[in-house]
MIFIZA-617466 format. One record per residue (C-alpha): chain; x, y, z. Coordinates in steps of 0.5 Angstrom, whole numbers, plus 500, padded with zeros to 3 digits. Layout:
R  A  X  Y  Z
...
This chain:
R  A  550  480  468
R  A  544  476  473
R  A  537  477  471
R  A  531  476  474
R  A  523  476  471
R  A  517  476  475
R  A  510  475  473
R  A  504  478  475
R  A  496  479  474
R  A  492  485  475
R  A  486  482  480
R  A  482  488  480
R  A  481  494  475
R  A  487  498  475
R  A  487  506  474
R  A  494  507  472
R  A  494  512  466
R  A  498  517  462
R  A  499  524  462
R  A  491  524  460
R  A  490  519  465
R  A  488  514  460
R  A  489  506  462
R  A  494  504  456
R  A  500  501  459
R  A  504  500  465
R  A  510  504  466
R  A  517  502  469
R  A  516  509  474
R  A  510  506  477
R  A  513  500  478
R  A  519  502  482
R  A  515  507  485
R  A  511  501  489
R  A  517  497  489
R  A  520  503  493
R  A  515  504  497
R  A  514  497  500
R  A  522  496  500
R  A  522  502  505
R  A  517  498  509
R  A  520  492  509
R  A  527  495  511
R  A  526  499  517
R  A  527  494  522
R  A  534  492  519
R  A  536  499  518
R  A  534  501  525
R  A  538  495  528
R  A  544  497  524
R  A  544  504  527
R  A  544  501  534
R  A  537  504  535
R  A  538  511  533
R  A  531  513  529
R  A  535  520  525
R  A  541  515  524
R  A  537  509  521
R  A  533  514  516
R  A  539  518  514
R  A  542  510  512
R  A  536  508  509
R  A  535  514  504
R  A  542  513  502
R  A  541  505  501
R  A  535  507  497
R  A  538  512  493
R  A  544  506  491
R  A  539  501  490
R  A  533  505  486
R  A  537  510  483
R  A  536  518  486
R  A  537  525  482
R  A  544  528  482
R  A  546  533  487
R  A  541  530  493
R  A  547  527  496
R  A  553  532  496
R  A  558  527  499
R  A  556  521  495
R  A  555  521  488
R  A  548  516  487
R  A  545  516  480
R  A  542  511  476
R  A  538  504  479
R  A  543  498  480
R  A  538  494  475
R  A  534  496  468
R  A  527  494  470
R  A  523  492  463
R  A  516  491  464
R  A  513  486  459
R  A  505  486  458
R  A  499  485  452
R  A  495  490  450
R  A  491  491  456
R  A  483  491  456
R  A  479  498  459
R  A  473  499  461
R  A  470  507  462
R  A  466  505  468
R  A  467  501  475
R  A  464  499  478
R  A  458  499  473
R  A  453  504  475
R  A  456  506  481
R  A  454  510  486
R  A  456  513  493
R  A  452  507  496
R  A  456  502  493
R  A  462  499  497
R  A  467  499  491
R  A  465  506  489
R  A  466  508  497
R  A  473  505  497
R  A  474  509  490
R  A  471  515  492
R  A  474  520  487
R  A  475  516  482
R  A  468  516  479
R  A  467  523  480
R  A  472  525  475
R  A  471  529  469
R  A  471  526  464
R  A  471  519  467
R  A  477  515  468
R  A  478  508  464
R  A  481  503  468
R  A  485  496  466
R  A  480  490  467
R  A  483  485  471
R  A  486  479  467
R  A  492  482  465
R  A  499  479  466
R  A  505  482  466
R  A  512  481  467
R  A  518  485  470
R  A  525  483  467
R  A  531  486  471
R  A  537  486  469
R  A  542  487  474
R  A  548  492  473
R  A  555  489  476
R  A  555  493  482
R  A  549  489  484
R  A  551  485  490
R  A  548  479  492
R  A  544  482  498
R  A  541  487  493
R  A  538  482  488
R  A  536  478  495
R  A  532  484  497
R  A  529  485  490
R  A  526  478  490
R  A  524  479  498
R  A  520  486  495
R  A  517  483  490
R  A  514  477  494
R  A  511  483  499
R  A  509  487  493
R  A  505  481  490
R  A  501  479  497
R  A  500  486  499
R  A  501  491  493
R  A  498  494  488
R  A  499  500  482
R  A  495  506  480
R  A  490  511  484
R  A  486  507  490
R  A  491  502  490
R  A  491  502  498
R  A  483  501  497
R  A  483  495  493
R  A  484  498  486
R  A  489  495  482
R  A  491  489  486
R  A  495  484  483
R  A  498  478  485
R  A  505  474  482
R  A  506  467  479
R  A  509  465  486
R  A  504  467  491
R  A  498  462  488
R  A  495  459  494
R  A  489  453  494
R  A  487  455  501
R  A  486  461  505
R  A  490  458  511
R  A  496  457  506
R  A  495  465  504
R  A  494  467  512
R  A  501  463  514
R  A  504  466  508
R  A  502  473  510
R  A  504  472  518
R  A  511  471  516
R  A  512  477  512
R  A  509  481  519
R  A  516  478  522
R  A  520  483  519
R  A  517  488  524
R  A  517  483  530
R  A  523  487  533
R  A  520  494  533
R  A  517  496  539
R  A  516  503  537
R  A  512  506  532
R  A  516  507  526
R  A  517  514  523
R  A  514  512  516
R  A  509  506  514
R  A  514  500  516
R  A  512  493  518
R  A  514  494  526
R  A  510  490  532
R  A  504  495  531
R  A  503  491  524
R  A  497  487  524
R  A  493  484  518
R  A  486  480  518
R  A  482  477  511
R  A  475  480  512
R  A  472  476  506
R  A  471  471  502
R  A  468  472  495
R  A  466  468  488
R  A  469  474  485
R  A  475  480  485
R  A  469  485  485
R  A  465  481  490
R  A  471  481  495
R  A  472  489  494
R  A  464  490  495
R  A  464  487  501
R  A  470  490  504
R  A  468  497  502
R  A  461  496  505
R  A  464  494  512
R  A  469  499  512
R  A  463  505  510
R  A  460  501  516
R  A  465  501  520
R  A  467  509  520
R  A  459  510  520
R  A  460  507  527
R  A  465  510  529
R  A  462  516  528
R  A  456  515  532
R  A  460  514  538
R  A  461  521  539
R  A  456  527  540
R  A  461  533  539
R  A  463  534  531
R  A  471  535  534
R  A  470  528  537
R  A  468  525  531
R  A  473  529  527
R  A  478  527  532
R  A  477  520  532
R  A  477  520  524
R  A  483  523  523
R  A  487  516  524
R  A  484  513  518
R  A  488  518  514
R  A  487  526  512
R  A  485  531  509
R  A  478  530  512
R  A  471  531  509
R  A  468  535  514
R  A  473  538  518
R  A  477  545  518
R  A  480  548  513
R  A  487  546  515
R  A  484  539  516
R  A  482  539  508
R  A  489  542  506
R  A  493  537  511
R  A  496  530  508
R  A  496  524  512
R  A  496  517  508
R  A  491  512  511
R  A  495  506  515
R  A  490  502  513
R  A  491  497  506
R  A  486  493  502
R  A  488  488  498
R  A  484  482  494
R  A  488  476  492
R  A  486  470  489
R  A  486  463  493
R  A  484  457  490
R  A  477  458  486
R  A  475  464  490
R  A  478  471  492
R  A  479  474  499
R  A  480  481  502
R  A  486  482  506
R  A  486  489  510
R  A  493  490  513
R  A  494  496  518
R  A  501  499  518
R  A  501  505  523
R  A  507  509  524
R  A  508  516  527
R  A  502  521  526
R  A  503  528  523
R  A  506  532  528
R  A  502  538  527
R  A  495  534  529
R  A  498  530  534
R  A  500  535  538
R  A  493  538  538
R  A  490  532  542
R  A  496  529  546
R  A  501  532  551
R  A  506  527  548
R  A  508  522  543
R  A  509  515  545
R  A  507  508  544
R  A  501  509  549
R  A  498  515  546
R  A  499  513  539
R  A  495  505  540
R  A  490  510  543
R  A  490  515  538
R  A  490  509  532
R  A  485  504  536
R  A  479  506  532
R  A  482  504  526
R  A  486  498  529
R  A  479  495  532
R  A  477  495  524
R  A  481  488  524
R  A  481  486  531
């Protein structure tokens, strides 16, 4: 059986816990969940092309291919019997070093606390795995795994190491990770690699039905700093100030709420319906080491928005109306 081992390192504190929310280890289900997300993000263009640009059929094919590769619960598909994944995944790491509070003496006025809103307010306070811990992902592929299956895992590991993270608030640069294959001496080399990954969606000219690479995806390296925490702090302050500027553009509260929906819901200050609905933010923050510095990259990964909300503000769903809806988010990394 073919094997594959990839080495990663935690770049920013990781709030990944057990049933009691204690950050004690990194478990295979958490890693598989993250890999499935990025696998779906990079596969949309391929399955859409195979389905002759029919989104409904493409989604069906995508779900079946994911179940075939990563496994699924029995009984989901009546005609096909998917079970375990085509690989066994083992996570190998040393004893993590934890800390009880991050950022130190955090307040809502700090950038990193703004990005981690809710983490520091939890009671009892959650602890996090500190940066610096190395861990290995060891894959043992079963005989049923094809060369294409193995190559797709290699590719998703690369994407995971460039943009990804683990644990709570991973979209906000907590739990950022990097792989041993994604070490860069200069920021320009890192940006070239990111630009190459974005070509996965260059032919997708309509907004995907979920967070996936498309022609609307873009990124920007926001800040360079001497430490990962400093880079995250700068990014948090910039994001907080930007959202404040967006709100100030509108006089009516209803318009303020409408402008912020594209950043993700539930939304504080909205109606009861706004507080109960769910739509993850299309904006991802990631901290990455480059040379002896650390950079923060923001990734804009838009998709079709929550249909109920979209109908409240636009007569029809199309590229033009969605681009208008996402403009305040997209302009953050313009």
